[in-house]
C-alpha positions as CSV (number, residue, x, y, z in Angstrom):
1,M,13.3,26.2,15.0
2,S,14.4,24.3,18.0
3,P,17.6,22.4,17.5
4,T,16.1,19.3,19.1
5,R,13.7,18.8,16.2
6,G,15.4,20.0,13.1
7,A,15.1,23.4,11.4
8,A,13.4,24.2,8.1
9,A,15.5,24.6,5.1
10,P,16.9,28.2,5.0
11,V,14.9,30.6,2.9
12,A,16.8,32.0,-0.1
13,P,17.5,35.7,0.1
14,P,15.1,37.9,-1.8
15,A,16.0,38.6,-5.4
16,P,17.2,42.1,-6.2
17,G,14.4,44.5,-6.6
18,R,11.9,42.4,-4.6
19,P,10.8,43.4,-1.1
20,D,11.8,41.1,1.8
21,K,8.2,40.2,2.5
22,P,7.1,36.9,4.1
23,R,5.2,34.8,1.7
24,G,3.1,31.8,2.5
25,G,1.5,29.2,0.3
26,R,-2.1,28.7,-0.6
27,F,-2.8,26.6,2.5
28,G,-1.4,29.3,4.7
29,S,-3.6,31.8,2.9
30,L,-6.6,29.6,3.5
31,A,-5.7,29.4,7.2
32,G,-5.5,33.2,7.3
33,W,-8.9,33.5,5.8
34,A,-10.4,31.0,8.3
35,Q,-8.8,32.9,11.2
36,R,-9.9,36.3,10.1
37,H,-13.5,35.0,9.5
38,R,-13.4,32.5,12.4
39,W,-17.1,32.9,13.4
40,A,-18.2,32.9,9.8
41,A,-16.3,29.7,9.1
42,L,-17.7,28.0,12.2
43,L,-21.2,29.2,11.4
44,I,-20.8,27.8,7.8
45,W,-19.8,24.3,9.2
46,V,-22.7,24.3,11.7
47,A,-25.1,25.4,9.0
48,V,-23.8,22.7,6.6
49,L,-24.1,20.0,9.3
50,A,-27.6,21.1,10.4
51,A,-28.8,21.3,6.8
52,V,-27.6,17.9,5.6
53,T,-28.8,16.3,8.8
54,L,-32.3,17.8,8.4
55,V,-32.6,17.2,4.6
56,S,-31.2,13.6,4.9
57,G,-33.6,12.9,7.7
58,A,-36.5,14.1,5.7
59,A,-35.5,12.4,2.5
60,G,-34.6,9.1,4.2
61,S,-32.0,6.6,3.0
62,A,-32.2,4.6,-0.2
63,Y,-29.5,2.1,0.5
64,K,-29.5,-1.0,-1.7
65,N,-27.1,-3.9,-2.0
66,N,-26.2,-4.9,-5.6
67,F,-23.6,-7.6,-6.1
68,A,-24.5,-8.2,-9.7
69,L,-21.5,-9.2,-11.8
70,P,-22.3,-9.1,-15.6
71,G,-20.6,-11.9,-17.4
72,T,-20.7,-14.5,-14.6
73,D,-22.7,-17.7,-14.6
74,S,-24.7,-16.7,-11.5
75,Q,-25.7,-13.4,-13.0
76,A,-26.6,-15.0,-16.3
77,A,-28.8,-17.5,-14.4
78,T,-30.5,-14.7,-12.5
79,D,-31.2,-12.8,-15.7
80,L,-32.5,-15.9,-17.4
81,F,-34.8,-16.8,-14.4
82,T,-36.1,-13.2,-14.4
83,K,-37.0,-13.5,-18.1
84,H,-38.5,-17.0,-18.1
85,G,-39.0,-17.9,-14.5
86,S,-41.7,-17.6,-11.9
87,A,-43.8,-14.5,-11.5
88,Q,-42.6,-14.3,-7.9
89,A,-40.7,-11.1,-7.5
90,G,-40.3,-10.9,-3.8
91,D,-37.9,-12.5,-1.4
92,S,-39.0,-15.0,1.3
93,V,-39.0,-15.6,5.0
94,D,-38.7,-19.1,6.5
95,I,-40.8,-19.9,9.6
96,V,-39.0,-22.9,11.0
97,L,-40.8,-25.1,13.5
98,K,-39.5,-27.8,15.8
99,D,-41.4,-30.1,18.1
100,S,-39.6,-33.1,19.5
101,Q,-43.0,-34.9,19.8
102,G,-43.8,-34.3,16.1
103,L,-45.3,-31.3,14.3
104,D,-48.7,-33.0,13.7
105,G,-49.6,-32.5,17.3
106,G,-49.6,-28.7,17.1
107,K,-51.1,-28.5,13.5
108,A,-54.1,-26.4,14.5
109,G,-52.1,-23.8,16.3
110,V,-49.5,-23.5,13.5
111,E,-52.2,-23.2,10.8
112,K,-53.9,-20.4,12.8
113,M,-50.6,-18.6,13.1
114,L,-49.8,-19.0,9.4
115,A,-53.3,-17.6,8.5
116,E,-52.6,-14.5,10.6
117,V,-49.2,-14.1,9.0
118,K,-50.8,-14.2,5.5
119,G,-52.9,-11.2,6.4
120,L,-50.0,-9.0,7.5
121,P,-48.8,-6.1,5.4
122,G,-45.9,-7.0,3.1
123,V,-46.9,-10.7,2.7
124,A,-47.8,-12.0,-0.7
125,D,-48.3,-15.7,0.1
126,V,-47.7,-18.4,2.7
127,R,-46.9,-22.0,2.0
128,S,-47.6,-24.4,4.9
129,P,-45.3,-27.3,5.8
130,Y,-48.4,-29.5,6.0
131,A,-49.1,-28.9,2.3
132,D,-45.6,-29.9,1.2
133,A,-44.1,-33.2,2.4
134,S,-40.6,-32.0,1.4
135,A,-40.8,-29.2,3.9
136,V,-40.8,-31.6,6.9
137,S,-37.8,-33.6,8.1
138,K,-37.8,-37.4,7.8
139,D,-38.4,-37.8,11.5
140,G,-41.3,-35.3,11.4
141,T,-39.9,-33.0,14.2
142,I,-38.7,-30.1,12.1
143,G,-40.4,-28.3,9.3
144,Y,-40.7,-24.9,7.7
145,A,-43.3,-22.6,6.2
146,T,-42.3,-20.2,3.3
147,V,-43.6,-16.7,3.6
148,T,-43.4,-14.9,0.2
149,L,-42.9,-11.1,0.6
150,D,-44.4,-8.6,-1.9
151,G,-41.0,-7.2,-2.7
152,K,-37.3,-7.6,-2.2
153,A,-36.0,-7.8,1.4
154,E,-34.5,-4.4,1.4
155,A,-37.7,-2.8,0.1
156,V,-40.1,-4.3,2.7
157,P,-40.4,-1.9,5.7
158,K,-38.7,-3.2,8.8
159,K,-41.9,-2.8,10.9
160,D,-43.6,-5.3,8.5
161,I,-40.9,-7.9,9.0
162,T,-41.0,-7.3,12.8
163,A,-44.7,-7.9,12.7
164,I,-44.1,-11.3,10.9
165,I,-41.5,-12.2,13.5
166,D,-43.8,-11.3,16.5
167,T,-46.8,-13.1,15.0
168,A,-44.9,-16.3,14.3
169,K,-43.2,-16.3,17.7
170,S,-46.6,-16.0,19.4
171,A,-47.3,-19.6,18.4
172,E,-44.6,-20.9,20.6
173,S,-46.1,-23.1,23.4
174,G,-45.2,-26.2,25.2
175,G,-42.7,-28.1,23.1
176,L,-43.1,-26.1,19.9
177,Q,-40.1,-23.9,19.0
178,V,-40.6,-21.2,16.3
179,E,-37.6,-19.4,14.7
180,L,-37.4,-17.2,11.5
181,G,-34.8,-17.0,8.9
182,G,-34.0,-15.1,5.6
183,E,-32.2,-11.9,4.7
184,A,-35.3,-9.8,5.6
185,V,-35.3,-11.2,9.1
186,R,-31.5,-10.7,9.5
187,G,-31.9,-7.1,8.4
188,A,-34.8,-6.5,10.9
189,Q,-32.9,-7.8,13.9
190,E,-31.7,-5.3,16.4
191,K,-28.0,-4.5,15.8
192,G,-27.4,-3.3,19.3
193,S,-26.3,0.1,20.6
194,P,-23.5,2.1,19.1
195,T,-21.0,0.7,21.6
196,A,-18.1,0.5,19.2
197,E,-18.4,4.2,18.1
198,L,-18.7,5.5,21.6
199,A,-15.8,3.3,22.8
200,G,-13.6,4.6,20.0
201,I,-14.4,8.2,20.7
202,L,-13.8,7.8,24.4
203,A,-10.5,6.1,23.8
204,A,-9.5,8.9,21.3
205,V,-10.3,11.6,23.9
206,I,-8.1,9.8,26.5
207,I,-5.2,9.5,24.2
208,L,-5.5,13.1,23.0
209,G,-5.7,14.2,26.7
210,L,-2.6,12.3,27.6
211,L,-0.7,13.7,24.5
212,F,-1.5,17.3,25.1
213,G,-2.4,17.4,28.8
214,S,-5.3,19.8,28.1
215,L,-9.0,19.2,27.5
216,V,-9.2,22.2,25.2
217,A,-6.3,21.1,23.1
218,A,-7.5,17.5,23.0
219,S,-11.0,18.5,22.0
220,V,-9.9,20.5,18.9
221,P,-9.0,17.5,16.7
222,L,-12.0,15.6,17.9
223,I,-14.5,18.4,17.2
224,T,-13.0,18.7,13.7
225,A,-13.5,15.0,13.1
226,L,-17.0,14.9,14.5
227,F,-18.2,17.8,12.3
228,A,-16.6,16.2,9.3
229,V,-18.1,12.7,9.9
230,G,-21.6,14.2,10.7
231,S,-21.6,16.1,7.5
232,A,-20.4,13.2,5.5
233,L,-23.0,10.8,6.8
234,G,-25.8,13.2,5.8
235,L,-24.3,13.7,2.3
236,I,-24.1,9.9,1.9
237,V,-27.7,9.4,2.8
238,L,-28.6,11.9,0.0
239,A,-26.2,10.3,-2.4
240,S,-27.9,6.9,-1.8
241,H,-30.8,8.3,-3.9
242,V,-28.5,8.8,-6.9
243,F,-25.9,6.0,-6.5
244,T,-26.1,2.3,-5.5
245,I,-24.8,2.4,-1.9
246,A,-24.9,-0.7,0.3
247,D,-26.7,-0.7,3.6
248,F,-23.5,-1.5,5.5
249,T,-21.8,1.7,4.3
250,P,-22.7,4.1,7.3
251,P,-20.9,2.2,10.0
252,I,-17.8,1.8,7.7
253,T,-18.0,5.5,6.9
254,M,-18.1,6.4,10.6
255,L,-15.2,4.0,11.3
256,V,-13.0,5.5,8.7
257,G,-14.2,9.1,9.1
258,L,-13.4,9.2,12.8
259,G,-10.0,7.7,12.4
260,V,-8.9,9.7,9.4
261,G,-10.5,13.0,10.7
262,I,-8.7,12.8,14.0
263,D,-5.5,11.7,12.3
264,Y,-5.4,14.6,9.8
265,A,-6.4,17.2,12.5
266,L,-3.7,15.8,14.8
267,L,-0.9,16.1,12.2
268,I,-1.7,19.8,11.7
269,F,-2.3,20.5,15.3
270,Y,1.0,18.9,16.4
271,R,2.9,21.1,13.9
272,Y,0.9,24.1,15.3
273,R,2.0,23.2,18.8
274,H,5.6,23.1,17.8
275,E,5.4,26.4,16.1
276,L,4.1,27.9,19.4
277,T,7.0,26.5,21.3
278,D,9.3,28.2,18.8
279,G,7.8,31.5,19.8
280,A,5.3,32.1,17.0
281,E,2.1,33.9,17.8
282,P,-1.1,31.7,17.4
283,A,-2.1,33.3,14.1
284,E,1.4,32.9,12.6
285,A,1.7,29.3,14.1
286,T,-1.5,28.4,12.4
287,R,-0.3,29.7,9.0
288,K,3.0,27.9,9.3
289,A,1.3,24.7,10.4
290,L,-1.1,24.7,7.4
291,D,1.7,25.7,5.0
292,A,3.7,22.6,6.1
293,A,1.6,19.8,7.7
294,G,-1.5,21.0,5.8
295,R,0.2,20.1,2.5
296,T,1.0,16.6,4.0
297,V,-2.7,16.2,4.8
298,F,-3.8,17.3,1.4
299,F,-1.4,15.0,-0.3
300,A,-2.4,12.0,1.9
301,G,-6.1,12.7,1.5
302,C,-5.8,12.8,-2.3
303,T,-3.9,9.5,-2.2
304,V,-6.7,7.9,-0.2
305,I,-9.3,9.3,-2.6
306,I,-7.4,8.1,-5.6
307,A,-7.1,4.6,-4.1
308,L,-10.8,4.5,-3.3
309,L,-11.9,5.7,-6.7
310,G,-9.7,3.0,-8.1
311,L,-12.3,0.6,-6.7
312,V,-14.9,2.1,-9.0
313,A,-13.0,0.8,-11.9
314,L,-13.2,-2.7,-10.6
315,G,-16.9,-2.7,-11.4
316,L,-17.9,-4.7,-8.3
317,G,-21.6,-3.6,-7.8
318,S,-22.2,-2.1,-4.3
319,L,-18.5,-1.8,-3.7
320,Q,-18.5,1.1,-6.1
321,G,-21.0,3.0,-3.9
322,V,-19.0,2.2,-0.8
323,A,-15.8,3.6,-2.5
324,L,-17.6,6.8,-3.5
325,A,-19.1,7.2,0.0
326,L,-15.7,6.7,1.6
327,A,-14.0,9.1,-0.9
328,L,-16.6,11.7,0.0
329,T,-15.9,11.1,3.7
330,V,-12.2,11.6,3.3
331,L,-12.8,14.7,1.2
332,T,-15.0,16.1,3.9
333,T,-12.5,15.4,6.7
334,M,-9.7,16.9,4.6
335,A,-11.8,20.1,4.1
336,A,-12.5,20.3,7.8
337,S,-8.9,20.0,8.7
338,L,-7.9,22.8,6.3
339,I,-10.8,25.2,7.1
340,L,-12.6,24.3,10.3
341,L,-9.5,23.5,12.3
342,P,-7.8,26.9,11.7
343,A,-11.0,28.6,12.8
344,L,-11.1,26.6,16.0
345,L,-7.4,27.4,16.6
346,A,-8.3,31.1,16.2
347,V,-11.0,30.8,18.8
348,F,-8.9,28.8,21.3
349,G,-5.5,29.9,20.3
350,R,-4.6,32.0,23.3
351,R,-5.7,29.4,25.8
352,I,-3.8,26.7,23.9
353,Q,-0.7,28.9,23.7
354,R,-0.7,29.5,27.5
355,H,-0.9,25.8,28.2
356,V,1.8,24.9,25.6
357,M,4.2,27.5,26.9
358,K,3.7,26.5,30.5
359,H,4.3,22.8,29.5
360,A,7.4,23.8,27.6
361,A,8.7,25.8,30.5
362,R,8.2,22.9,32.9
363,A,9.9,20.5,30.5
364,E,12.9,22.9,30.1
365,A,13.2,23.3,33.8
366,K,13.4,19.6,34.2
367,G,16.0,19.3,31.5
368,K,13.8,17.3,29.2
369,V,14.7,17.3,25.5
370,E,11.8,16.6,23.2
371,G,12.3,13.6,21.0
372,R,15.2,12.3,23.1
373,R,13.8,8.7,23.2
374,W,13.0,8.6,19.6
375,R,16.4,10.0,18.7
376,A,18.0,7.2,20.8
377,L,15.8,4.6,19.1
378,A,16.9,5.9,15.7
379,A,20.5,5.9,16.7
380,A,20.2,2.2,17.9
381,V,18.7,1.2,14.6
382,Q,21.4,3.0,12.7
383,R,24.1,1.2,14.6
384,R,22.7,-2.2,13.4
385,P,20.4,-1.4,10.5
386,L,20.6,-4.7,8.7
387,P,19.7,-6.9,11.7
388,A,16.8,-4.5,12.6
389,L,15.5,-4.7,9.1
390,L,15.7,-8.5,8.8
391,V,14.1,-9.2,12.2
392,A,11.2,-6.8,11.6
393,A,10.7,-7.9,8.0
394,F,10.8,-11.6,8.9
395,A,8.2,-11.1,11.7
396,L,5.8,-9.2,9.2
397,L,6.3,-11.9,6.5
398,A,5.4,-14.6,9.0
399,L,2.3,-12.7,10.0
400,S,1.5,-12.2,6.3
401,A,1.9,-15.9,5.4
402,P,-1.7,-17.0,6.3
403,A,-3.1,-14.5,3.8
404,L,-1.9,-16.9,1.0
405,S,-4.6,-19.3,2.0
406,M,-7.3,-16.7,2.5
407,R,-10.8,-17.9,1.4
408,L,-13.2,-15.2,0.3
409,G,-17.0,-15.4,0.8
410,F,-19.9,-13.7,2.6
411,A,-21.3,-14.1,6.0
412,D,-24.7,-15.6,6.4
413,A,-27.1,-16.5,9.2
414,G,-24.7,-19.2,10.3
415,N,-22.4,-16.3,11.5
416,D,-25.1,-14.5,13.4
417,P,-25.0,-14.5,17.2
418,A,-26.3,-17.7,18.7
419,T,-29.1,-15.9,20.5
420,T,-30.7,-14.5,17.3
421,T,-33.7,-16.1,15.7
422,S,-32.0,-16.1,12.3
423,R,-29.1,-18.2,13.6
424,Q,-31.4,-20.6,15.4
425,A,-33.5,-21.0,12.3
426,Y,-30.3,-21.7,10.3
427,D,-29.2,-24.4,12.8
428,L,-32.6,-26.0,12.9
429,L,-32.8,-26.3,9.1
430,A,-29.3,-27.8,9.1
431,E,-30.3,-30.3,11.8
432,G,-33.5,-31.3,10.0
433,F,-32.4,-31.2,6.3
434,G,-28.6,-31.3,6.3
435,P,-25.9,-28.6,6.3
436,G,-26.3,-27.8,2.6
437,F,-30.0,-27.0,2.9
438,N,-29.1,-23.4,3.9
439,G,-27.2,-22.8,0.7
440,P,-28.7,-24.6,-2.3
441,L,-27.4,-24.2,-5.8
442,I,-29.9,-23.2,-8.4
443,V,-29.2,-25.0,-11.7
444,L,-31.0,-23.6,-14.8
445,V,-31.4,-25.9,-17.8
446,Q,-32.4,-24.0,-20.9
447,G,-34.1,-26.8,-22.9
448,D,-37.2,-29.0,-22.9
449,E,-38.6,-30.8,-19.8
450,A,-36.9,-34.1,-20.7
451,A,-33.5,-32.4,-20.8
452,G,-34.3,-30.9,-17.4
453,Q,-35.1,-34.3,-15.9
454,G,-32.0,-35.9,-17.5
455,V,-29.8,-33.2,-16.0
456,R,-31.4,-33.6,-12.6
457,S,-30.6,-37.3,-12.5
458,E,-27.0,-36.7,-13.3
459,L,-26.6,-33.9,-10.9
460,A,-28.0,-36.0,-8.1
461,K,-25.1,-38.5,-8.7
462,A,-22.4,-35.8,-8.7
463,E,-19.8,-36.0,-6.0
464,G,-20.6,-33.5,-3.2
465,V,-24.3,-33.4,-3.9
466,A,-26.7,-34.5,-1.1
467,T,-29.8,-34.4,-3.1
468,A,-31.4,-32.7,-6.1
469,S,-35.0,-31.6,-6.5
470,P,-37.2,-32.6,-9.5
471,A,-36.8,-30.3,-12.5
472,M,-39.4,-27.6,-12.3
473,P,-40.4,-26.0,-15.6
474,S,-40.8,-22.3,-16.0
475,E,-44.1,-20.7,-16.8
476,D,-43.3,-20.5,-20.5
477,G,-41.6,-23.9,-20.6
478,A,-38.3,-22.5,-21.9
479,L,-36.2,-23.7,-19.1
480,S,-36.2,-26.0,-16.0
481,T,-34.9,-25.3,-12.5
482,V,-33.1,-27.9,-10.5
483,I,-32.3,-27.1,-6.8
484,V,-29.1,-28.9,-5.8
485,Y,-28.4,-29.3,-2.1
486,P,-24.6,-29.7,-1.3
487,E,-23.4,-32.1,1.4
488,T,-21.5,-29.2,3.0
489,S,-22.6,-25.9,4.6
490,P,-22.8,-22.7,2.5
491,Q,-19.4,-21.4,3.7
492,A,-17.5,-24.6,3.6
493,E,-14.7,-25.0,1.2
494,G,-16.4,-28.2,-0.2
495,T,-19.4,-26.1,-1.3
496,A,-17.1,-23.7,-3.3
497,D,-15.4,-26.7,-4.8
498,L,-18.8,-28.2,-5.8
499,V,-19.7,-25.0,-7.7
500,H,-16.5,-25.2,-9.7
501,H,-16.9,-29.0,-10.2
502,L,-20.5,-28.7,-11.5
503,R,-19.5,-25.9,-13.9
504,D,-16.1,-27.2,-15.1
505,D,-16.6,-31.0,-15.0
506,V,-20.3,-31.9,-14.9
507,A,-22.1,-29.3,-17.0
508,P,-20.0,-29.5,-20.2
509,G,-20.7,-33.2,-20.6
510,L,-24.4,-32.8,-19.9
511,E,-24.6,-29.9,-22.4
512,R,-23.1,-32.2,-25.1
513,D,-25.4,-35.1,-24.3
514,T,-28.7,-33.1,-23.9
515,G,-28.0,-30.1,-26.2
516,A,-29.3,-27.8,-23.4
517,E,-27.4,-24.8,-21.9
518,I,-26.7,-25.3,-18.2
519,L,-26.0,-22.5,-15.7
520,V,-25.2,-22.8,-12.0
521,G,-26.6,-19.9,-10.0
522,G,-28.1,-19.1,-6.6
523,S,-26.7,-17.0,-3.7
524,V,-23.9,-19.4,-2.9
525,A,-22.7,-19.5,-6.5
526,A,-23.0,-15.7,-6.8
527,S,-20.9,-15.3,-3.7
528,Q,-18.2,-17.5,-5.2
529,D,-18.4,-15.6,-8.5
530,F,-17.9,-12.3,-6.6
531,A,-14.9,-13.8,-4.7
532,D,-13.4,-15.1,-7.9
533,T,-13.8,-11.8,-9.6
534,V,-12.1,-9.9,-6.8
535,S,-9.2,-12.3,-6.9
536,Q,-8.9,-11.9,-10.7
537,R,-9.1,-8.1,-10.7
538,L,-7.1,-7.4,-7.5
539,P,-3.6,-7.5,-9.2
540,L,-4.5,-4.9,-11.7
541,F,-6.1,-2.7,-9.0
542,V,-3.0,-3.0,-6.8
543,A,-0.7,-2.2,-9.8
544,V,-2.7,1.0,-10.7
545,V,-2.9,2.3,-7.1
546,V,0.7,1.5,-6.3
547,G,1.9,3.0,-9.6
548,M,0.0,6.3,-9.2
549,S,1.1,6.7,-5.6
550,S,4.7,6.0,-6.4
551,L,4.6,8.6,-9.2
552,L,3.3,11.2,-6.7
553,L,6.0,10.3,-4.2
554,M,8.7,10.6,-7.0
555,L,7.4,14.0,-7.9
556,V,7.4,15.2,-4.2
557,F,10.8,13.8,-3.1
558,R,12.7,13.7,-6.4
559,S,13.8,10.1,-5.7
560,V,13.4,6.7,-7.2
561,W,14.1,4.7,-4.1
562,I,11.7,6.5,-1.8
563,P,8.6,5.5,-3.7
564,V,9.9,1.9,-4.2
565,K,10.5,1.6,-0.5
566,A,7.1,3.1,0.4
567,A,5.2,0.8,-2.0
568,L,6.9,-2.3,-0.7
569,L,6.5,-1.4,3.0
570,N,2.8,-0.4,2.5
571,L,2.2,-3.8,0.8
572,L,3.9,-5.5,3.7
573,S,1.7,-3.8,6.3
574,I,-1.5,-4.6,4.3
575,S,-0.5,-8.3,3.8
576,A,0.2,-8.5,7.6
577,A,-3.3,-7.2,8.3
578,L,-4.9,-9.7,5.9
579,G,-2.8,-12.5,7.5
580,A,-4.1,-11.5,11.0
581,M,-7.7,-11.5,9.7
582,T,-7.2,-14.9,8.2
583,L,-5.8,-16.3,11.5
584,V,-8.7,-14.9,13.6
585,F,-11.7,-15.2,11.4
586,Q,-10.9,-18.1,9.0
587,Y,-9.0,-20.3,11.3
588,G,-10.9,-19.3,14.5
589,W,-8.1,-18.0,16.7
590,F,-9.2,-16.6,20.1
591,G,-12.4,-18.6,19.9
592,V,-13.9,-16.7,17.0
593,Q,-16.3,-18.7,14.8
594,Q,-14.5,-20.0,11.7
595,G,-15.7,-18.8,8.2
596,P,-14.5,-17.0,5.1
597,I,-13.3,-13.4,4.9
598,E,-15.9,-11.0,3.4
599,A,-15.1,-11.0,-0.3
600,F,-15.0,-7.2,-0.7
601,L,-12.9,-6.4,2.4
602,P,-9.3,-7.1,1.0
603,V,-9.7,-4.5,-1.8
604,L,-11.4,-2.1,0.5
605,I,-8.8,-2.4,3.2
606,F,-6.0,-2.2,0.6
607,A,-7.4,1.1,-0.7
608,I,-7.9,2.7,2.7
609,V,-4.7,1.4,4.3
610,F,-2.5,2.2,1.3
611,G,-3.7,5.8,1.4
612,L,-3.5,6.1,5.2
613,S,0.1,4.7,5.2
614,M,1.1,7.6,3.0
615,D,0.2,9.9,5.9
616,Y,3.0,8.6,8.0
617,E,5.3,8.0,5.1
618,V,5.0,11.6,3.9
619,F,5.1,13.0,7.4
620,L,8.3,11.1,8.4
621,I,10.1,11.3,5.1
622,S,9.4,15.0,4.5
623,R,11.0,15.8,7.9
624,I,14.0,13.7,7.0
625,H,14.2,15.4,3.7
626,E,13.9,18.8,5.3
627,E,16.8,18.1,7.6
628,W,18.8,16.5,4.7
629,E,18.4,19.7,2.6
630,R,19.5,21.8,5.6
631,T,22.6,19.8,6.7
632,K,23.4,17.2,4.0
633,D,24.1,14.8,6.9
634,H,22.1,11.7,6.1
635,S,22.4,10.0,9.4
636,L,21.5,13.1,11.3
637,A,18.6,13.7,9.0
638,V,17.2,10.2,9.8
639,R,17.6,10.7,13.5
640,E,16.0,14.1,13.6
641,G,13.2,13.1,11.3
642,L,12.2,10.3,13.6
643,A,12.8,12.4,16.7
644,T,10.4,15.1,15.5
645,T,7.7,12.8,14.1
646,G,7.9,9.7,16.2
647,K,5.6,10.9,19.0
648,V,2.9,12.3,16.7
649,I,3.0,9.2,14.4
650,T,2.6,7.0,17.4
651,A,-0.2,9.1,18.9
652,A,-2.0,9.3,15.6
653,G,-1.6,5.6,15.1
654,A,-2.8,4.8,18.6
655,I,-6.0,6.8,18.0
656,M,-6.7,5.1,14.7
657,I,-6.0,1.7,16.3
658,V,-8.4,2.2,19.2
659,V,-11.1,3.7,16.9
660,F,-10.8,0.8,14.4
661,G,-10.2,-1.8,17.1
662,A,-13.3,-0.7,19.0
663,F,-15.4,-2.1,16.1
664,M,-14.4,-5.5,17.3
665,L,-17.1,-4.9,19.9
666,S,-19.7,-4.8,17.1
667,A,-22.1,-7.8,16.7
668,D,-21.6,-7.6,13.0
669,R,-18.9,-10.0,11.7
670,M,-18.1,-7.9,8.7
671,L,-17.4,-4.8,11.0
672,Q,-15.3,-7.0,13.3
673,Q,-13.1,-8.1,10.3
674,F,-12.9,-4.6,9.0
675,G,-11.9,-3.2,12.4
676,L,-9.3,-5.8,13.0
677,G,-7.8,-5.5,9.6
678,L,-7.4,-1.7,9.8
679,A,-6.2,-1.8,13.4
680,V,-3.5,-4.3,12.7
681,A,-2.4,-2.5,9.5
682,I,-2.0,0.8,11.4
683,L,-0.3,-0.8,14.3
684,V,2.3,-2.5,12.1
685,D,2.7,0.7,10.0
686,A,3.1,3.2,12.8
687,L,5.3,1.1,15.1
688,V,7.2,-1.5,13.2
689,I,7.5,0.0,9.8
690,R,7.9,3.8,10.4
691,C,9.9,3.4,13.7
692,L,12.1,0.5,12.8
693,I,12.2,-0.5,9.1
694,V,12.1,3.0,7.6
695,P,15.1,4.2,9.6
696,A,17.0,1.0,8.9
697,V,16.3,1.2,5.2
698,M,17.1,4.9,5.0
699,Q,20.4,4.3,6.8
700,L,21.4,1.5,4.4
701,L,20.5,3.6,1.4
702,G,22.4,6.6,2.6
703,K,22.7,9.4,0.1
704,R,21.4,7.0,-2.6
705,A,17.9,7.5,-1.0
706,W,17.6,10.8,-2.9
707,W,18.9,9.6,-6.2
708,L,17.0,10.5,-9.4
709,P,18.4,9.9,-12.9
710,A,19.3,13.2,-14.4
711,P,17.2,12.8,-17.6
712,L,14.2,12.0,-15.4
713,A,15.0,14.9,-13.1
714,R,14.9,17.3,-16.0
715,R,11.5,16.1,-17.2
716,L,9.6,15.7,-13.9
717,P,7.9,18.9,-12.6
718,K,8.9,20.0,-9.1
719,V,6.2,19.6,-6.5
720,A,7.0,21.2,-3.1
721,L,5.4,19.5,-0.1
722,E,6.9,21.0,3.0
723,R,7.1,24.7,2.1
724,P,9.9,26.4,4.1
725,V,8.1,29.1,6.0
726,D,9.5,32.3,7.4
727,S,10.5,32.3,11.0
């Protein structure tokens, strides 16, 4: 190997009686097979991609959102209402009307429009605002009609909802404004073009082109990622018929798949490029790259999958399906990096070799030493390791601090773009009936009608309640329903406090006085239950993922301090990302509309980022360990480790940052939060942690970094990560 980037550990001489024959690992053998059968390997991937695309297109998706949480009040209320409540099984759409001159003036036109809506496919019933005085504001200028669908929002075809929207909007004339709200309407609205995905891909191509200076070389990691993501998306569509997978899974899958796929392929390709500069032929360079960096990719991919599957144990409804889909995506990208990438290198190997050797010759003629700047950075950190560590850690802790006040919840129509009909309907209802009208609490009283009326009168007097509807008995008379309208909007902290106040302070006393069982439910209460459940289960999830990952690192590096350091620094990068999300989306920095953080994102981001952080951790530490084993000079090992990996870690991080950050261009608030969280986490991890904090910590630890108690060393099995390959 080149002295500028550290050599592999020397290979032990062959044992007596054994031939001196180069041997590779299983990943090298896999690369050899893919190279020998390059066209067959490529044909297999093309066939798989075509097959899953055609089959998934024919089968269609069966995405469904399920945020049920057994054991919570909101879920108990839902089950009770299903058992005893109204026969209405479908969701509803609100047709909101506003006329500054009063709604009575346009009654004939509105009634005609509502009659047309009632005859449309997917509509079970329509209730006119003229038949219900409570459906018209006090000043008579705003009202709403309720359209009952014949099924749940996700089950009604989008074209049927679009027909309802078009028919209702056709009644607009003169001073009459017509807007539509409800989950079905939000789902039917156009989400816009795939700007985020295209911007991310374009930015990745530019970075790869700048890194390698060759279109062919830049296209290899990108082609690998696109094949993997395309195959994964088709498989997830098919999996949606078997598992409960949420409808927001595909964009998240594409986001993670592109970033991870390019990242994994780049780590292997960069090692391949270095082997070429050391004089290896393309076939041998591929085998060596897979035997070394391929192991890193396999380990990192398994870590991500383990972290994602840990989400399944949380039992959080649709989040389990999202975790399974992402785990399948990571598995597919890992397989593509280990099989498809070697086949592509076999096809383009000679062209890439010519370019790499020309570039190396030009650099040598100019006296350039690869890794010189990274080596200088490592040396600067090593001269003042403690100040570098303290400054970087303090900055990340300051960025992490806002996460302590993070408020979890779910976006609603109030977070939709101002131009959408769902957002305008939301604003009109808040204007006419108060901010809490868009997020009522459904209180179920299991008792006689008198108990229901008594509970209603007390609820109406509770602090934070704007009004409460009369108690409505169920069909069988076993329970009564009281609709409670908060004084605050659905996402306001006051509404969350009201849910807890009614459950903890108001309901117990009423249950003693009336003998009835009282449950506080509804979508707002369900969102709060989900957020509370995530907060309660998060510590156990973090402990399990961190513990398993630390054990794997201990096996690989035969050290106690390496996994401890990795766990703490990974947690620091994740907390910094959550802090940035809180500042932007909860506190409204940069003009972003204020609101809660999507309740499932912290655990999802933790699982993904913790696994991805292991990519850079393993890639950097393995090269430091390789040099340490060769020279036993710890300071030199740290410098050479950063010198040989700094460029590729930065490039891989930059690609993931632009791919994830591009989703800030999405109109979906959830995708914006997800993209920002992942982009900040990778930025912090690739630049601040791997390039500053890790060298500082490794320098301070010195030889102690590789310490492992002797009793533990005897019991732990040896796991080789970076296999020393023959030159």
